[in-house]
C-alpha positions in Angstrom: 7.3 28.0 32.1 9.0 26.8 29.3 7.3 25.2 26.1 7.6 21.7 27.4 6.2 22.2 30.8 3.3 24.2 29.3 2.4 21.1 27.0 3.1 18.5 29.7 0.9 20.3 32.4 -2.1 20.8 30.3 -2.2 17.2 29.3 -2.1 15.9 32.7 -5.5 17.7 33.2 -6.7 15.1 30.5 -6.0 12.2 32.9 -8.6 10.6 35.7 -8.4 8.2 38.4 -8.1 4.6 37.3 -6.8 5.3 34.0 -4.1 2.9 32.5 -2.0 5.3 30.6 1.1 4.9 28.1 3.4 7.8 27.7 5.5 8.1 24.8 9.2 9.3 24.6 10.2 12.9 24.8 7.5 15.6 26.0 5.1 12.8 27.1 7.3 11.5 29.8 7.0 14.8 31.5 3.4 14.5 32.0 3.7 11.9 35.1 5.3 14.9 37.0 2.3 17.1 36.8 -0.5 14.7 37.7 -2.5 15.9 40.4 -1.4 13.7 43.8 -5.1 12.8 44.4 -5.3 11.0 41.5 -4.3 7.1 40.9 -3.0 6.7 37.4 -1.4 3.7 36.5 1.4 4.2 33.9 2.4 1.6 31.5 5.7 1.0 29.7 5.0 -1.0 26.4 8.1 -3.2 27.0 6.5 -4.5 30.2 5.7 -2.6 33.3 2.6 -1.3 34.5 3.3 0.9 37.8 6.6 2.8 36.6 7.6 5.5 39.0 10.1 8.3 38.7 13.3 8.3 37.2 15.6 6.8 39.7 18.4 8.8 41.8 21.9 8.3 40.4 23.5 5.1 41.5 19.9 3.6 42.2 19.0 2.5 38.6 18.8 -1.2 37.5 20.1 -2.2 34.5 16.9 -4.4 33.7 14.5 -1.7 34.9 13.9 0.8 31.8 11.3 2.4 29.7 10.7 1.7 26.1 13.5 4.0 25.3 16.0 2.3 27.4 15.9 4.9 30.1 16.3 3.7 33.6 12.8 4.0 35.6 11.6 2.7 39.2 8.9 0.6 39.7 6.1 1.8 42.3 4.9 -0.8 45.0 2.5 -3.2 43.5 3.8 -2.8 40.0 3.2 -5.6 37.6 5.9 -6.5 35.0 5.6 -9.0 31.9 6.5 -9.8 28.4 6.3 -7.6 25.7 3.4 -10.1 24.2 1.5 -9.4 26.9 2.0 -5.8 26.9 1.2 -5.5 23.3 -1.9 -7.6 24.1 -3.2 -4.9 26.5 -2.4 -2.6 23.7 -4.2 -4.0 20.9 -7.0 -5.3 23.0 -8.0 -1.9 23.8 -7.2 -1.8 27.5 -4.9 1.5 27.4 -7.2 4.3 28.4 -5.1 7.2 27.0 -1.5 7.1 25.3 0.3 10.4 25.2 2.7 10.7 22.1 5.1 12.9 20.6 4.4 13.8 17.1 6.4 15.1 13.7 3.2 16.0 12.0 -0.5 16.2 12.8 -3.1 16.9 9.8 -6.3 18.5 9.5 -8.1 15.4 10.1 -6.1 14.3 12.9 -3.6 11.9 11.4 -0.5 11.5 13.0 2.9 11.2 11.6 5.3 10.2 14.1 7.6 7.3 13.4 10.0 8.1 10.7 11.6 10.8 8.3 12.1 9.3 4.8 16.0 9.3 4.3 17.3 9.0 8.2 18.0 6.3 10.0 15.2 4.8 12.0 16.0 2.5 15.0 12.6 0.9 15.0 8.9 1.7 14.8 8.2 1.3 18.6 4.6 0.9 19.7 3.4 4.0 18.4 1.4 2.3 15.7 -0.2 -0.2 17.9 -0.9 2.6 20.7 -2.7 4.6 18.1 -4.7 2.0 16.7 -5.6 0.3 19.9 -5.6 3.1 22.7 -9.1 4.2 23.6 -8.0 8.0 23.7 -4.7 9.3 21.6 -3.3 12.6 22.9 -0.3 14.1 20.7 2.1 16.1 23.0 4.2 18.3 20.7 5.5 21.7 20.0 3.3 23.5 17.6 6.2 24.4 14.9 9.7 23.1 14.5 12.4 25.3 12.7 9.8 28.0 11.6 7.5 25.1 9.9 4.0 24.2 11.3 3.8 20.8 12.6 -0.2 21.0 12.4 -0.1 20.7 8.7 -3.1 20.5 6.1 -1.9 16.8 5.0 0.9 15.0 6.4 4.0 14.6 3.9 5.6 12.3 6.3 4.4 8.4 6.4 1.5 8.1 8.9 1.5 6.3 11.8 -2.1 5.1 11.8 -5.0 5.7 9.7 -7.0 6.4 12.8 -7.3 10.0 13.8 -6.0 11.2 17.2 -8.2 12.8 19.6 -6.4 15.8 21.0 -3.3 17.8 20.3 -1.5 19.8 22.9 1.0 22.4 21.8 3.0 25.0 23.5 0.6 27.5 21.7 -2.8 25.5 21.5 -5.2 22.8 22.4 -6.8 21.2 19.1 -9.3 18.3 18.6 -10.9 16.8 15.6 -14.7 16.5 16.0 -16.2 15.5 12.5 -12.7 15.2 11.3 -11.8 19.2 11.3 -9.3 20.8 13.3 -11.0 22.8 16.0 -9.1 25.3 18.2 -10.2 24.6 21.5 -7.7 26.8 24.0 -4.7 28.8 23.4 -1.8 28.7 25.9 -1.2 31.5 28.4 -0.3 34.9 26.7 -1.0 33.5 22.9 -3.7 35.1 21.0 -5.8 33.2 18.5 -4.7 35.3 15.8 -0.9 34.3 16.8 -2.2 30.5 16.6 -3.7 30.8 13.2 -0.6 32.6 11.8 1.8 29.7 12.6 -0.6 27.0 11.6 -0.5 25.3 8.1 -3.9 23.5 8.6 -7.4 25.4 8.2 -8.7 25.7 11.9 -12.1 25.9 13.0 -12.4 28.5 15.6 -15.4 28.7 17.9 -16.8 32.2 19.0 -15.3 31.6 22.4 -11.7 30.2 22.7 -10.3 30.1 26.3 -6.8 30.3 27.6 -5.3 27.1 29.0 -5.8 26.9 33.0 -2.3 25.6 34.0 
């Protein structure tokens, strides 16, 4: 099981029947593959669709049916399409139950930086700022470190996406929450020890007496 699958499988366990869920670009899109078949979850794309289905087979894609990143998607029976103003009204109005977003950095207080790296071209900020501010629950799905550097940091050095902290971070090594504004280790990935997580985490972590292993 590779790192991305570990993350996506664990995040999928956070979803419940009836949830309206927005999946960001990258690892978050994989989450839909691992949602239990007995759950009725409604996936929303911020460019104007509720009821997104799997990636269409080759030759069956439609040029006007894409996700927010421009990749082909399908629509399930009963899906609803609408303009982006309605879509962002849902997001800003607090009607999205869960958003799952990728991340560049998350700091010890749960603040997310995921929309730009200074000096590099930015095609657009997308809906991340609205989603972090408006969704009822915000989950970050990202690898724990990149190029040897921790992505769980004491303080974000990149521009913040929102002043509002996220609720949960799921990486290929750990599950981290932020009760009382303090990064707290909830679970470790299969085969990963608490010590290994601590060794590659820049932020100071609160470590409970018992830290279970992810059940994926």
